[in-house]
Backbone as a ProteinNet text record, in pm:
[ID]
protein_1_A
[PRIMARY]
XXXXXXXXXXXXXXXXXXXXXXXXXXXXXXXXXXXXXXXXXXXXXXXXXXXXXXXXXXXXXXXXXXXXXXXXXXXXXXXXXXXXXXXXXXXXXXXXXXXXXXXXXXXXXXXXXXXXXXXXXXXXXXXXXXXXXXXXXXXXXXXXXXXXXXXXXXXXXXXXXXXXXXXXXXXXXXXXXXXXXXXXXXXXXXXXXXXXXXXXXXXXXXXXXXXXXXXXXXXXXXXXXXXXXXXXXXXXXXX
[TERTIARY]
-6398.5	-6403.6	-6396	-6306.2	-6290.1	-6418.5	-6496.6	-6623.3	-6717.2	-6724.9	-6810.3	-6761.9	-6631.4	-6576.1	-6601.5	-6585.2	-6608.6	-6754.1	-6845.5	-6987.5	-7026.1	-6973.3	-7001.9	-6947	-6829.4	-6767.9	-6847.6	-6888.9	-6965.8	-7101	-7158.8	-7288.4	-7273.9	-7149.1	-7118.1	-7165.5	-7157.1	-7189.2	-7058.6	-7008.6	-6874.1	-6861.2	-6965.1	-6960.4	-6954.8	-7036.3	-7037.7	-6905.3	-6850.9	-6723.3	-6611.1	-6599.7	-6493.8	-6512.9	-6637.7	-6666	-6639.3	-6675.5	-6652	-6502.2	-6424.2	-6279.2	-6220	-6268	-6218.1	-6256.8	-6378.7	-6424.3	-6341	-6307.6	-6227.4	-6085.4	-6027.7	-5890	-5876.8	-5980.5	-5976.9	-6043.5	-6088	-6157.6	-6286.8	-6339.3	-6461.8	-6582	-6574.6	-6689.5	-6713.3	-6610.8	-6628.8	-6701.2	-6695.1	-6748.9	-6893.6	-6940.6	-7075.7	-7171.9	-7296.1	-7400.7	-7432.2	-7507.4	-7542.9	-7616.4	-7713.2	-7791	-7705.4	-7612.5	-7524.4	-7431.4	-7375.3	-7285	-7356.9	-7478.9	-7556.9	-7590.4	-7621.4	-7652.7	-7532.1	-7412.1	-7289.6	-7267.2	-7286.5	-7264.8	-7364.9	-7489.8	-7593	-7569.9	-7528.2	-7500.2	-7383.5	-7281.2	-7164.8	-7204.6	-7291.6	-7336.2	-7418.9	-7506.2	-7588.4	-7501	-7400.3	-7310.9	-7228.3	-7185.7	-7107.3	-7190.5	-7318.3	-7404.7	-7434.3	-7453.2	-7474.2	-7350.9	-7233.5	-7108	-7090.8	-7119.3	-7104.2	-7202.2	-7323.2	-7423	-7376.2	-7324	-7273	-7161.6	-7069	-6957.5	-7008.1	-7109.5	-7167.2	-7234	-7312.2	-7382.4	-7284.5	-7178.8	-7078.4	-7005.4	-6971.3	-6903.1	-6993.9	-7120.2	-7215.9	-7243.7	-7238.4	-7269.7	-7166.5	-7039.4	-6929.2	-6914.2	-6896.8	-6880	-6753.2	-6758.4	-6640	-6534.2	-6579.7	-6489.5	-6539.4	-6445.7	-6481	-6484.7	-6593.4	-6606.3	-6710.2	-6694.2	-6791.5	-6836.8	-6950.2	-7003.7	-6902.8	-6833.8	-6738.2	-6620.6	-6592.8	-6479.2	-6512.7	-6639.9	-6681.2	-6627	-6588.3	-6548.3	-6675.9	-6718.3	-6847.5	-6834.9	-6735.6	-6719.2	-6834.5	-6888.1	-6999.1	-6962	-6834.1	-6788.6	-6804.1	-6819	-6834.1	-6981	-7070.8	-7211.6	-7281.3	-7216.3	-7274.1	-7340.1	-7463.9	-7538.6	-7526	-7461.7	-7437.6	-7567.1	-7669.3	-7798	-7860	-7844.8	-7899.1	-7827.2	-7693.7	-7617	-7653.2	-7669.2	-7707.7	-7842.7	-7936.1	-8068.9	-8060.4	-7982.9	-7967.7	-7901.6	-7808.4	-7737.6	-7831	-7944.6	-8039.9	-8110.1	-8110.9	-8174.9	-8324	-8377.8	-8522.4	-8565.7	-8478.9	-8512.7	-8530.9	-8458.5	-8471.9	-8608.9	-8655	-8786.4	-8897.9	-8876.6	-8978.5	-8962.7	-8852.6	-8829.3	-8796.4	-8728.1	-8694.4	-8559.3	-8541.8	-8416.2	-8321.9	-8194.5	-8092.3	-8019.6	-8017.5	-7954.6	-7832	-7713.9	-7587.6	-7525.3	-7503.7	-7444.9	-7321.9	-7236.3	-7115.5	-7010.6	-6908.6	-6802.9	-6720.2	-6641.4	-6553.3	-6459.6	-6449.9	-6353.2	-6394.1	-6519.6	-6559.3	-6611.6	-6615.3	-6650.4	-6787.8	-6849.3	-6983.6	-6984.2	-6891.4	-6885.1	-6850.8	-6764.5	-6725.1	-6845.7	-6922.3	-7042.2	-7145.8	-7166.9	-7263	-7220.3	-7089.8	-7037.3	-7056.8	-7034.2	-7049.7	-7194.8	-7288.7	-7430.2	-7467.4	-7410.8	-7436.2	-7378.4	-7258.1	-7190.9	-7277.4	-7331.7	-7417.9	-7544	-7599.8	-7720.9	-7694.4	-7576.9	-7539	-7529.9	-7472.3	-7459.3	-7593.5	-7697	-7832.9	-7908.9	-7835.4	-7894	-7963.7	-7937.9	-8005.8	-7923.4	-7991.4	-7927.7	-7902.5	-7775.2	-7736.3	-7665.9	-7693	-7623	-7565.4	-7439.6	-7369.6	-7323.9	-7362	-7326.5	-7281.4	-7184.8	-7163.2	-7281.5	-7346.4	-7471.8	-7455.3	-7350.3	-7330.9	-7306.1	-7229.8	-7204	-7331.7	-7415.9	-7544	-7629.7	-7637.9	-7721.8	-7664.1	-7531.6	-7470.7	-7508.2	-7513	-7547	-7693.6	-7781.9	-7923	-7940	-7860.6	-7864.2	-7821.6	-7715.4	-7664.7	-7764.2	-7832.9	-7929.1	-8048.8	-8081.4	-8190.9	-8147.3	-8018.6	-7966.6	-7961.6	-7914.7	-7901	-8025.7	-8130	-8257	-8267.5	-8170.9	-8173.8	-8224.3	-8285.4	-8321.3	-8427.5	-8524.1	-8627.5	-8565.8	-8473.5	-8405.5	-8321.5	-8253	-8166.6	-8249	-8355.4	-8440.2	-8507.7	-8539.7	-8598.2	-8496.4	-8370.3	-8262.5	-8248.1	-8252.4	-8242.9	-8360.8	-8479.9	-8600.6	-8601.2	-8541.6	-8546.2	-8440.3	-8342.1	-8239.5	-8301.5	-8272	-8325.2	-8270.6	-8145.9	-8083	-8005.1	-8034.4	-7961.1	-7885.1	-7753.5	-7671.4	-7626.2	-7661.6	-7622.2	-7520.5	-7396	-7288.5	-7257.7	-7197.4	-7155.5	-7271.5	-7387.8	-7502.2	-7480.4	-7509.8	-7505.2	-7376.8	-7287.7	-7162.5	-7185.6	-7297.4	-7331.1	-7482.3	-7526.3	-7669.8	-7722.8	-7849.1	-7909.3	-7978.7	-7958	-8033.5	-8173	-8254.7	-8395.5	-8408.2	-8330.2	-8338.4	-8291.8	-8186.8	-8137.4	-8239.1	-8308	-8414.2	-8522.1	-8563.2	-8668.5	-8622.3	-8497.7	-8445.4	-8436.4	-8386.4	-8377.7	-8516.4	-8611.2	-8748.9	-8805	-8779.8	-8829.8	-8766.6	-8636.5	-8566.5	-8624	-8640.4	-8691.7	-8837.5	-8916.1	-9057.8	-9073.2	-8991.1	-8998.4	-8969.6	-8890.8	-8846.8	-8930.4	-9006.4	-9077.2	-9168	-9143.4	-9225.6	-9200.1	-9110.8	-9085.4	-8940.8	-8848	-8706	-8633.5	-8518.7	-8445.8	-8340.8	-8316.9	-8215.6	-8128.1	-7997.2	-7903.5	-7844.4	-7849.7	-7789.8	-7683.7	-7563.5	-7453.9	-7419.6	-7409.8	-7387.9	-7306.7	-7225.3	-7152.9	-7247.3	-7359.9	-7451.7	-7562.1	-7605.3	-7719.2	-7844.7	-7936.6	-8057.5	-8133.5	-8129.6	-8199.5	-8149.7	-8027.1	-7970.6	-8003	-8064.8	-8089.4	-8191.4	-8281.2	-8378.8	-8305.8	-8203.5	-8130	-8054.7	-8000.2	-7924.8	-8016.3	-8133.6	-8228.4	-8278.4	-8304.4	-8333.9	-8480.6	-8556.6	-8699.2	-8777.9	-8849.2	-8915.1	-9015.9	-9096.4	-9199.4	-9136.8	-9033.5	-8965.2	-8889.8	-8826.8	-8754.5	-8849.7	-8966.5	-9066.7	-9104.9	-9128.2	-9171.3	-9062.8	-8937.7	-8827.4	-8803.9	-8792.9	-8760.7	-8876.5	-8998.8	-9114.3	-9107.7	-9057.7	-9048.8	-8927.2	-8828.3	-8705.2	-8702	-8742.6	-8712.1	-8801.2	-8930.9	-9023.6	-9007	-8961.9	-8942.5	-8793.1	-8709.1	-8565.3	-8497.4	-8382.6	-8290.7	-8181.6	-8161.5	-8067.1	-7939	-7826	-7695.7	-7614	-7579.1	-7500.1	-7361.4	-7264	-7128.6	-7057.3	-6975.9	-6905.1	-6755.7	-6680	-6537	-6454.9	-6323.3	-6235.1	-6217.4	-6160.2	-6143.1	-6061	-6112.7	-6038.6	-5917.6	-5928.4	-5816.4	-5697.6	-5728.1	-5621.4	-5549.7	-5628.7	-5572.2	-5480.4	-5524.4	-5442.1	-5315
-14631.4	-14493.2	-14488.7	-14572.9	-14574	-14613	-14702.1	-14744.2	-14625.8	-14540.6	-14421.9	-14328.5	-14305.7	-14216.8	-14271.7	-14402.1	-14463.9	-14448.5	-14468.6	-14458.4	-14314.7	-14220	-14079.4	-14041.4	-14093.1	-14064.8	-14127.7	-14254.5	-14324.3	-14257.6	-14203.7	-14135.9	-13991	-13949.3	-13814.9	-13707.1	-13738.5	-13641.1	-13572.6	-13488.2	-13433.8	-13341.9	-13264.3	-13176	-13253.9	-13357	-13441.8	-13517.4	-13560.6	-13633	-13546.5	-13422.8	-13333.1	-13297.8	-13273.2	-13237.4	-13355.4	-13477.1	-13595.5	-13618.6	-13604.6	-13621.4	-13522.1	-13396.5	-13293.4	-13325.8	-13377.8	-13413.1	-13527.3	-13623.9	-13737.6	-13692.1	-13609.1	-13563.1	-13481.2	-13407	-13323.5	-13393.1	-13517.6	-13597.5	-13530.7	-13440.9	-13371	-13465	-13572.8	-13663.7	-13734.9	-13739.1	-13799.5	-13703.9	-13575	-13474.4	-13437.7	-13476	-13439.1	-13555.3	-13521.7	-13624.3	-13662.5	-13770.8	-13813.8	-13703.1	-13638.9	-13532	-13412.8	-13375	-13261.2	-13289.3	-13410.9	-13448.4	-13451.5	-13505.4	-13511.9	-13371.8	-13283.3	-13144.8	-13078	-13101.6	-13044.8	-13098.5	-13230	-13292.3	-13242.9	-13233.5	-13187.9	-13042.5	-12958.3	-12818.5	-12807.2	-12889.6	-12889.3	-12931.9	-13031.4	-13078.3	-12971.1	-12902.8	-12796.8	-12684.1	-12644.3	-12536	-12576.1	-12702.5	-12751.3	-12750.6	-12788.4	-12791.4	-12650.7	-12556.9	-12417.5	-12365.5	-12397.9	-12353.2	-12414.2	-12543.7	-12609	-12551.6	-12523.9	-12464.2	-12325.4	-12248.3	-12115.3	-12124	-12218.4	-12233.9	-12275.6	-12364.3	-12405.7	-12288.3	-12210.8	-12096.5	-11991.9	-11968.2	-11868.6	-11911.2	-12038.8	-12089.8	-12083.3	-12118.1	-12118.8	-11977.6	-11877.9	-11739.9	-11681.7	-11721.3	-11673.2	-11521	-11471.9	-11328.8	-11275.8	-11151	-11086.1	-11065.6	-11028.7	-11010.8	-11092.9	-11148.3	-11214.8	-11106.5	-11031.5	-10914.2	-10939.2	-10870.7	-10880.9	-10741.4	-10735.6	-10608.9	-10540.8	-10621	-10565.9	-10495.9	-10531.9	-10473.7	-10344.7	-10306.1	-10187.6	-10060	-9966.8	-9833.9	-9749.4	-9720	-9654.1	-9504.2	-9441.6	-9297	-9223.5	-9121.6	-9044.5	-8979.3	-8943.1	-8876.3	-8965.3	-9096.1	-9189.5	-9206.9	-9135.9	-9144.7	-9265.3	-9328.7	-9447.4	-9409.2	-9448.1	-9426.5	-9552.2	-9538.1	-9654.7	-9723.3	-9643.2	-9700.8	-9782.1	-9733.6	-9805.2	-9939.2	-9938.1	-10062.3	-10160.3	-10108.9	-10193.6	-10259.5	-10181.3	-10235.4	-10342.6	-10314.3	-10412	-10539.6	-10525.3	-10641.4	-10735.9	-10686.4	-10774.7	-10869.2	-10832.3	-10917.7	-10896.1	-10792.9	-10767	-10740.4	-10674.2	-10643.5	-10771.2	-10877.9	-11006	-11067.7	-11056.2	-11111.1	-11038.6	-10909.3	-10829	-10830.5	-10888.7	-10890.3	-10753.4	-10670.3	-10534.6	-10531.5	-10432.8	-10420.8	-10321.2	-10332.5	-10238.2	-10187	-10055.7	-9994.7	-9917.1	-9960.3	-9899.7	-9829.3	-9699.9	-9624.4	-9548	-9509.4	-9435.8	-9451.8	-9369	-9368.4	-9495.8	-9517.3	-9633.7	-9640.3	-9758.2	-9780.7	-9732.4	-9685.5	-9629.8	-9735.9	-9862.4	-9969.4	-10031.5	-10011.3	-10066.1	-10218.5	-10279.2	-10425.8	-10485.8	-10417.5	-10464.7	-10462.3	-10353.7	-10342	-10447.2	-10465.3	-10566.5	-10705.7	-10734.3	-10863.7	-10883.1	-10775.8	-10784.5	-10812.8	-10748.1	-10773.8	-10916.7	-10963.2	-11100.9	-11201.4	-11174.4	-11258.8	-11269	-11153.5	-11149.7	-11232.8	-11223.1	-11299.3	-11449.5	-11492.2	-11633.4	-11678.9	-11593.6	-11626.6	-11644.4	-11585.2	-11598.3	-11712.7	-11792	-11911.4	-11890.4	-11776.2	-11745.1	-11785.9	-11832.1	-11863.3	-11733.3	-11709.6	-11585.7	-11617.9	-11538.1	-11550.2	-11413.9	-11412.9	-11288.2	-11292.6	-11189.3	-11185.6	-11046.6	-11041.1	-10922.6	-10918	-10802.4	-10794.5	-10839.1	-10793.5	-10830.3	-10980.2	-11037.4	-11181.2	-11260.9	-11210.4	-11277.7	-11277	-11161.8	-11152.2	-11232	-11246.7	-11336.1	-11480.6	-11512.7	-11650	-11681	-11584.1	-11608.1	-11633	-11560.9	-11581.4	-11723.5	-11771.4	-11905.6	-12012.2	-11989.1	-12089.3	-12100.1	-11991.1	-11997.9	-12079.5	-12071.9	-12147.1	-12296.4	-12331.7	-12474.9	-12534.6	-12452.3	-12504	-12517.2	-12461.7	-12475.6	-12349.6	-12256.7	-12126.3	-12137	-12228.6	-12241.1	-12281.4	-12375	-12420.6	-12308.5	-12232.8	-12125.2	-12010.9	-11971.6	-11864.2	-11905.7	-12032.7	-12084.4	-12074.9	-12104.6	-12093.2	-11948.8	-11854.1	-11712.6	-11669	-11716.5	-11676.3	-11728.1	-11845.6	-11908.7	-11857.1	-11783.9	-11729	-11622.4	-11628.4	-11527.7	-11389.4	-11386.6	-11259.2	-11275.4	-11188.8	-11184.5	-11052.3	-11058.8	-10938.7	-10919	-10804.1	-10768.7	-10654.8	-10685.3	-10587.6	-10524.6	-10407.4	-10337.3	-10317.3	-10285.1	-10258.7	-10126.7	-10124.7	-10000.9	-9974.7	-10073.9	-10052.9	-10057.6	-10115.3	-10121.5	-10113.6	-10055.8	-10049.7	-10190.7	-10212.5	-10344.7	-10355.5	-10468	-10490.6	-10543.6	-10565.2	-10601.8	-10729.3	-10831	-10958.5	-10943.5	-10865.3	-10842.2	-10765.9	-10671.6	-10598	-10694.5	-10785.2	-10879.1	-10977.5	-11022.9	-11116.2	-11050.4	-10926.1	-10855.1	-10832	-10796.7	-10777.1	-10905	-11016.7	-11144.8	-11179.3	-11154.4	-11183.8	-11100.5	-10970.8	-10880.3	-10912.7	-10942.3	-10975.3	-11101	-11202.6	-11327.3	-11306.1	-11203.4	-11181.4	-11075.4	-10998.8	-10883.3	-10920.9	-10856.6	-10876.9	-11006.7	-11089.8	-11220.5	-11234.7	-11186.6	-11202.7	-11070.8	-11055.9	-10928.4	-10927.8	-10808	-10788.7	-10669.7	-10686.8	-10576.4	-10542	-10415.1	-10370.3	-10264.9	-10285.7	-10190.1	-10129.5	-9996.1	-9928.8	-9800.9	-9769.3	-9642.1	-9526	-9556	-9451.8	-9426.3	-9301.6	-9272.5	-9340	-9369.9	-9444.2	-9372.3	-9239.5	-9162.8	-9190.3	-9241.1	-9272	-9413.2	-9493.7	-9633.5	-9647.7	-9549.8	-9553.8	-9561.3	-9475.8	-9472.2	-9601.5	-9661.9	-9786.8	-9900.3	-9907.1	-10014.6	-9994	-9868	-9836.7	-9821.3	-9925.1	-9922.4	-9863.6	-9753.1	-9679.3	-9764.2	-9841.1	-9921.7	-10027	-10093.8	-10196.5	-10132.8	-10018.4	-9947.4	-9907.6	-9856.2	-9819.7	-9940.7	-10053.3	-10174.4	-10224.6	-10226.1	-10275.9	-10184.6	-10054.5	-9960.6	-9945	-9958.8	-9952.8	-10064.3	-10181.4	-10295.5	-10286.7	-10207.1	-10197.6	-10077.3	-9962.5	-9836.5	-9806.7	-9830.2	-9778.7	-9840.5	-9962.6	-10025.5	-10047.3	-9965.5	-9991.6	-9914.9	-9968.1	-9899.1	-9840.7	-9710.5	-9643.2	-9608.5	-9642.6	-9607.8	-9542.6	-9415.3	-9342.1	-9316.3	-9395.2	-9383.4	-9262.3	-9200.1	-9079.2	-9094.8	-8994.8	-8993.5	-9048.7	-9031.4	-9078.1	-9229.5	-9283.7	-9428.5	-9486	-9590.7	-9659	-9731.2	-9771.2	-9839.4	-9742.9	-9614.8	-9515.8	-9499.8	-9495.3	-9480.1	-9595.8	-9717.2	-9835.3	-9830.6
19939.7	19892.2	19739.7	19682.1	19538.1	19467.4	19531	19472	19456.5	19558.4	19551.9	19441.9	19436	19334.5	19194.3	19177.1	19046.7	19003.7	19096.8	19063.6	19029.2	19105.6	19076	18938.4	18905.9	18777	18664.2	18681.1	18578.2	18554.2	18660.6	18649.1	18601.7	18576.7	18530.1	18627.5	18754.5	18858.9	18898.6	18808.3	18823.2	18943.5	18971.3	19087	19217.1	19225.6	19344.8	19358.4	19245.5	19245.5	19303.9	19254.4	19301.8	19447.8	19486	19625.4	19719.1	19676.5	19759.1	19779	19672.4	19682.7	19782	19775.8	19867.6	20011.4	20029.4	20164.6	20221.9	20137.9	20183.3	20217.1	20130.9	20152	20280.2	20314.3	20435.6	20554.5	20530	20632.3	20682.2	20602.9	20641.6	20644.3	20565.1	20558.3	20691.3	20776.7	20909.1	21004	20974.5	21065.7	21034.9	20916.7	20876.4	20892.6	20925.5	20927	20783.5	20765.7	20630.3	20556.2	20625.8	20562.7	20524.9	20614.3	20587.4	20469.5	20468.7	20359.9	20226.4	20226.6	20102.9	20052.2	20144.5	20106.1	20040.2	20095.9	20038.2	19897.5	19880.4	19750.1	19645.8	19685.8	19592.1	19551.1	19646.3	19615.8	19517.4	19538.8	19449.7	19309.2	19298.4	19167	19096.8	19172.2	19113.5	19060.3	19138.8	19096.9	18974.8	18971.2	18858	18729.6	18740.1	18621.6	18571	18664	18624.6	18551.7	18604.4	18542.7	18403.5	18389.6	18259.6	18157.2	18201.4	18111.2	18066.3	18159.8	18126.7	18023	18041	17947.1	17809.3	17805.4	17676.7	17606.5	17682.3	17624.8	17573.5	17650	17612	17484.4	17476	17357.1	17234.7	17253.1	17143.2	17090.9	17179.9	17141.2	17045.6	17060.9	16976.4	16983.8	17105.9	17127.1	17061.4	17021.8	16965.6	17074.6	17193.9	17307.7	17426.1	17502.5	17627.7	17735.8	17735.9	17822	17930.9	18043	18152	18193.2	18260.5	18310.3	18401.8	18482.3	18578.8	18510.9	18386.2	18314.1	18240.2	18240.3	18166	18228.9	18143.9	18187.8	18197.1	18319.2	18339.5	18366	18307.8	18324.1	18254.4	18322.8	18266	18134	18119.3	17997.6	17874.4	17894.8	17782.3	17742.1	17811.4	17778	17838.1	17937.3	18001.5	18133.2	18147.9	18271.4	18358.4	18474.9	18560.6	18600.6	18629.7	18671.1	18557.3	18435.7	18320	18301.2	18313.6	18299.5	18410.6	18532.1	18646	18621	18565.6	18534.1	18425.6	18320.9	18212.4	18264.3	18358.2	18412.8	18486.7	18533.9	18603.4	18506.6	18376.8	18276.7	18262	18326.2	18316.8	18172.9	18096.6	17956.5	17874.5	17913.9	17844.1	17870.4	17993.1	18028.3	17952.7	17924.1	17856.1	17703.7	17654.6	17510.3	17454.4	17532.4	17489.3	17418	17332.1	17257.2	17324.2	17288.5	17335.4	17211.6	17192.9	17076.1	17122.6	17075.8	17117.5	16997.5	17008.9	16898.6	16947	16851.8	16886.9	16779.5	16787	16685	16690.4	16586	16577.5	16697.8	16758.2	16865.2	17002	17018.4	17148.6	17245.4	17203.3	17296.8	17278.7	17162.1	17138.4	17143.5	17072.2	17065.9	17202	17274.5	17407.2	17501	17496.3	17579.4	17541	17410.2	17363.9	17408.6	17399.9	17443.2	17593	17669.5	17815.3	17854.1	17787	17814.7	17774.2	17663.4	17620.4	17718.9	17766.7	17865.6	17992.1	18034.3	18152.7	18130.4	18010.3	17978.1	17981.5	17931.9	17939.3	18084.3	18168.5	18310.1	18378.4	18320.8	18374.9	18307.6	18227.5	18167	18035	17969.2	17842.8	17721.1	17618.9	17490.9	17416.4	17379.7	17313.1	17181.4	17079.1	16950.7	16914.5	16870.1	16837.9	16692.2	16614.5	16472.2	16430.2	16341.2	16259.8	16162.8	16150.2	16073.6	15928.8	15861.9	15721.8	15705.6	15797.4	15790.2	15815.4	15905	15929.4	15803.8	15737.7	15618.1	15501.4	15497.9	15398.1	15428.2	15558.2	15597.7	15566.5	15588.5	15556.1	15405.8	15326.5	15180.4	15145.1	15210	15182.9	15227	15339.3	15387.5	15292.8	15223.7	15125.3	15004	14972.1	14858.2	14888.4	15011.3	15044	15109.8	15127.9	15178.8	15329	15402.3	15548.8	15617.5	15540.2	15597.8	15707	15693.5	15796.3	15930.9	15926.1	16046.7	16107.4	16021	16070	16129.2	16061.7	16113.1	16243.4	16256.5	16380.6	16493.7	16462.3	16561	16607.9	16514.6	16549.9	16636.6	16600.6	16673.1	16816.4	16837.9	16969.5	17067	17016.1	17105.3	17194.7	17322.8	17415.6	17383.9	17334	17298.8	17168.1	17072.5	16945.9	16940.2	16920.6	16912.9	16768.4	16711.5	16575.2	16583.9	16556.5	16568.8	16432.6	16435.4	16313	16215.6	16266.8	16179.3	16106.1	15977	15900.4	15826.1	15819.6	15745.5	15594.8	15553.8	15410.5	15395.4	15284.4	15257.8	15228.6	15259.6	15242.9	15107.4	15040.4	14917.1	14954.4	14853.2	14876.6	14959.3	14925.7	14996.6	15140.3	15163	15298.4	15382.5	15319.6	15389.2	15438.8	15351.9	15386.9	15494.5	15483.3	15583.3	15720.2	15722.9	15850.4	15908.4	15823.3	15867.3	15929.8	15864.8	15915.8	16049.9	16063.2	16188.6	16303	16277.8	16381.9	16414.6	16311.4	16331.4	16417.6	16391.4	16467.5	16616.1	16648.2	16784.9	16857.5	16783.7	16839.4	16957.3	17070.9	17189.4	17262.8	17208.2	17270.8	17317.7	17237.3	17268.3	17243.3	17306.6	17299.8	17189	17137	17033.9	17072.4	17064.8	17083.3	16947.5	16910.5	16785.3	16816.2	16765.2	16782.9	16647.5	16642.8	16515.1	16532.5	16431.7	16429.7	16400.9	16339.4	16295.1	16396.9	16412.1	16499.8	16446.3	16535.4	16496	16384.9	16384.4	16282	16141.1	16128.3	15996.3	15950.1	16034.3	15999.1	15886.5	15874.2	15763.8	15630.4	15614.3	15487.4	15462	15567.9	15554.3	15510.7	15572.5	15537.8	15394.6	15358.5	15217.9	15185.4	15195.4	15161.7	15279.1	15255.5	15363.4	15440.4	15369.1	15435.4	15526.4	15476.5	15555.2	15671.9	15646	15751.9	15864.4	15828	15928.1	16013.1	15947	16018	16112.4	16064.3	16147	16267	16240.7	16348.6	16446.5	16397.1	16487	16591.2	16550.1	16641	16733.2	16693.9	16773.1	16867.6	16816.9	16885.2	17005	16993.7	17094	17232.8	17240.2	17372.9	17400.1	17337.1	17345.6	17458.2	17496.5	17586	17496.7	17502	17412.6	17487.2	17427.4	17483.3	17371.9	17390.5	17291.5	17350.1	17308.4	17361	17300.3	17382.8	17340.5	17365.6	17323.1	17350.5	17235.2	17247	17141.8	17146.9	17041.9	17029.5	17144.2	17205.6	17311.2	17252.9	17126.3	17061.9	17047.8	17016.6	17006.5	17140.2	17248.5	17381.5	17413.7	17376.7	17402.9	17320.9
[MASK]
+++++++++++++++++++++++++++++++++++++++++++++++++++++++++++++++++++++++++++++++++++++++++++++++++++++++++++++++++++++++++++++++++++++++++++++++++++++++++++++++++++++++++++++++++++++++++++++++++++++++++++++++++++++++++++++++++++++++++++++++

């Protein structure tokens, strides 16, 4: 028995290793045919690999909150449509490369909702990246200085879902406008973007600043977007 366990461990078949140990401890391996036992082991290995991939994706995303769809407060008074959240949870918007725009006052749960949607996307095997918008634009500036911007922009473009939180807390300078335009352009029609902001979408033109660039960015985001406008007083105050 130890030989089998050693080989499974050396081959890094962790799911099969754990399942085999459990089968031996419960003597279940005596009750199953070879085919049945192999099926159990293979299923355990598949589930273990899915779980490990999910954990890697979740860690790489660096979410602000470890939130799930199940934890969302779906009261109608908060401006949340249960059917819309259910649809988004299926991940269909990711397949279509559609955006999700979440707006609402400070503390009403925008970041939590964005994190929950990102968490769900990771569970479906998607690469997700989560950024505070200003910190992202500071990072793009630094990558241009150190020469790694092509690699970084490629990383952003390849993510199935990019979440930009706290959009609109500061006006964008010329370079930030261009960087944001490039990021959105690279993803348009191919990958999804979630933007969370305290400001209504109609105010985003002023935040972006340059009318031509604002038109280009919002044209790529708004027309195929799912809009969620959260309402109610701050959840942080309630807590």
